[in-house]
N, C-alpha and C positions, 0 to 999 in steps of 0.2 A: 379376525380368526382364529375359533382354540387350539389352547395350546397342544401337542401333541406330545408326551411323557412315551419312556420304556423304563424299564428298571434290569438294573447293571452290575453282575455278578464280578467279582478280580478276585478269585482263590489262588492264595499261595501257599509256600511252606515253611510261613510264621502267623499270619493273619489272613482273614475273607472282608475283604468291602464291597459293599449291597451300597445300591444307591438307586432313587428314583431322579432322573433326570431327563430335562427340557430336549429335546432333540430338535430344537429350530436352533438355539443356541448354545446348547453345550450347556446351560446353567445347572448345578447340580441340587438338585432342592431338597434333600435327605441323605441322612447316611445314617447307615447300621456297620458293624463292626463287629467280628471272637477273633479269638488266638483259635491256630491249626496247631497242628503237632502229626510230628511224624508215626508216631502210633495210634494217632486214630481210625478207626476202621470205616468202610467203607457207607453203613448207616451214620453211622456217628458224623461223617461229613455230608452226608446227605440233609442230615437232621439241622447240620449249623445252616447251609444252604439254602434250606426250607428258612430258620428259624431268622434271619439275617435277611430275606427278602420280607416275611414280615413285619419286622423292626421298623425299615426304610418305611417300607408301606405305611404303617402308622402314623410315624412319625411325619409326613406326609400326607397325613389324612388321606388315603384313597385307597381305594381296593382294585382289586387283580382286572376288573372288566373294564377301567376307566385307562389301563395301562395298552399303549400297540405292542407290545411284546417280552419278553427276558431273554436276554442274553448272558451268557459265560464264559469269562474267561479264567483259564486254567491252568498252573506252570508241569504240563505235563504232552503226551502224546494225546489225540483225538481223531475222535473218527465225523467227520463236522454234517456230511453226509445224515448220518445215523445221532449225532446228535452223545455218543458215549466215548467214555474218554477211558480209551483205551491202553493207559500205564503213566505213571511220576517217575522220575530220579528220586522226587523230593518229598511227597510225600508216603506211606503206608504202598511197602510194596506189593501187599496182597489187594492192592487198589485197582484193577483190572479190565474191562471193559462194566463200566460203569456207565449206565442210561442216566446220566441227569437232564438230558433235554425233556425224554420223556417223562422221567419223575416231575419236572418243575408244569408238563400240561397239565397230568392230570391235575395236580396239588390245586394253580390257581387258573384251571380256563383258559390259558391264553398260549400263544406261541411260544415257543422256546426255543434259541442256540446257542450252542455250544465250542468256543474256540476256543485256540493256542491264547494264554495269555497275553504274549506279548503282541500275536496276533493283532489282539482285539486294543491292544497300546495305542499302534502302527494307525488304528482305522482311527480311534478321539483322535490322534495328534495329524493328521490326516488334515480330519475336517475342523476342527476346533483349535491346534498347537502350533507345535514349533512345526509340521510337516506342510503348514499351508505354505503357499508360494513357490511350491519345488514337486515336479513329477514325480522324482526317482532319491530315494531313501533308503537309508538302513535305521529304524529303530535297536539298539542295544540296554538290558537293560540288566545292570546287575543289581542281587537279593542272595536271596538263601543258595538259588543257579545264577547259572548266566543266563537271556535267552535272546533270542533276537527276531525279527518280522523285517522281510523285503516287500516297498512300496515300487512298479516300474511303472510308467507312464499312468501316476496315480492311478492303478490299484493295486492292490493288498496279492503278493502272491504266495500263494498256497503248494501247489509243485503235487505232486501225481499223489500222495496219500495224505497231504495235510500240514507236514510238516517243515516247509520250504524257510530259510532264515534261519534255522538253530545254530548259530556260533557259538554257545556256548558246548558245540561239541563237533569243534572241529579239531584238530588234532595240530599240536603244537610243540609237545613233545616224544617223537616217537619211542615206547613203553618207558612211560613217564607215568603219573603220579595216577590211583585208581581212580575212576570218577564213577560217581553215583547211577551214573546209566551200562556200569558194568565197564566199559571201555577203558583205556589208558594216554593220557597224553592228553586230554582235554580241556580246551579254556577253565570251564568251569572247575576241575578238579585245581584249578591255580589261582583262580581270580575272584571267584564266590565270595560268600560271606562265613558259606562253610569251611570252601579251602583253607580260608583266613581265619578263622579257628581254629582249624587243627594243624597248623603250620605253630601258630602262638603257643599252643599247648603244648607241643610239643619242645619251642624250646624255655617253655617254663619250666617244664618239669625235671629240663638239661641245666637250669641255673640261672638261665638271663637275666638280668637286670631289669624292671620294670614297670611302671607304674599303673600296670592292668592286676598287679597284684593288691593295691586298691581303690582300686577301679572296678577288677571284676573276679572280686576274688575265686568265684567257684575254677577260671580256668585253669588253675593250678590243682586243685586239688580235687577232682571230676576223675574218675574214672578214665572215662572216656564218653567221649561227643556221642552222644545227642545229652545225654545228662544233667549237660550243666547248660545247655541251648546255645546259641548261635551268638558272637557274640552282634553286644548291638553297634550299628552302626552309628550314631555319637559318642559310644565311649571312646572307639576308632578315632574318630573326630574330634575328641575331651583329648586325647594319651599325646597324638602330635603336634595339639596344638600348646602343650605343654613340653615336648622336644623329646619324646621317647622315642630310644634311637631303634626299639626293638620294631617296636609299629608302622614305623618309619620307613625301614628294610624291607617287612612286612608286603606293605602295603604297593612297594616301587615294584620289590617281583612280584607282586600280583598284576601291577598295570604294566610291565612290561608283556608279559605273558597276554593280561588282554588284547596289548594293544598288536601283537603276532598274529593274533586273529583278526581283528579291525584290515588290517595288512592284509594279507588275503584277501576278504573279500571288496576291500578297494580296489586292487588290482582286476580283480574279477569282474563284478559290477562297475565301477566307476561310478558311484551316487553321485550326488550335485552335495546328498548333507547326509551326515548320524550321526543320529538324535539319541544321547545317553540318557537314564534313569533307570531308578530303584532308587531305594534304598540308601545302601551303600555309594552312589553315584551323587545323591541330594546331598551327603553331608560331609563325605569325604572329598574336600578340593585336587588333593595328590592324586588319586586313583584319578577324574578324567581330565588335568592337564598329559601324566605321565601314560596314558594310554595314547592322548591323542598324540604324541611326541613320535610313539615308537611307531604309533600306526604311519604317519607323513613318512617317515624315516627310511620303514621296511618295505611301502609300495613303493608299486612304480612308482616312476619321478611326475609326472606330465598327471593322472588323476590325484596324486595324491599332495600335489599343490593346489587342484582345482575341487576338492572337495571342503567343505564345513562342518565343526564341530558344533553342537549345539545343546543343550540338556532341555528332556524335556519340558513343556511348558505346561502341560497340563498336574505337572509332578503326579502326586499318588491318586488323581483321580482318574490321571490316563485312560488306566483299563476298564473302571467303571461309565466310565465316555463311552467308549470303543465300544462296547458291550451290548450297552443301551442301543446305538448305532446301529450292531450286529442282529441285533433280537429281533430288533424293527424291519429287518431287512432293509438298511440301509445302505 
């Protein structure tokens, strides 16, 4: 039987990854990557999506007509039925009502679908990763922002407007820090890589000692983020390994607030498993451990004991594999 392939695109706050995926095995045949920025205009975003798609297909030596479909996961709120990006807190605030699916259909002549980035990651983990073997789980990914997705009864829960699972916008500190979405006290305002960067920059400007002055000198000299760029996850991991007190304290705080959000989800949904991924979780073991500890401690005792915490099995490919599946209508 001939192999079936689809193109998956994972569009985040700092990078875009496109991949040709074998739909039957979940194997990633080829990839292409581009950097993204909060300064990207709607046209720039579409140009990068088209360019990465072209590059991934060229690397796989495939033409659009050989694909079953194209799927895109993007860090933001989407209208899945229309394939439109409604808005996003971690890309340009000017990006609203962007018809991504329609643009891909016109350019490549195949069916295209759009979903939230963590929802497509959950679809990938359900089919080929850490979601296998359970019917009820939560995906929580920590990167530029904090995203989530819920799977119940083996099916992705999208909600009436498509935004179910947004754990990053649970309130964990009433009236607290301003979130990129405009609300206050959300998980994302404390536990995302963006939030961690802001916190570290403030402490460095107040004179705290840290190896970050050598590992990431731009954090202590930039006027404000995002001019400096968010601190890389690998730098955080290196600083903790070197015994840096400031970075350790900051990650402990981020983990505590992330754990509060996860505790609420555990008590509300009673999932069998929580699958955690994203660049910060992959690089910083301390964030994974602390958030899981606080989640168990603050949730109801019975569901807290029952839930299993695990990392995303597909790693950086969760999003593109899931996007390919959704693009193929799987």
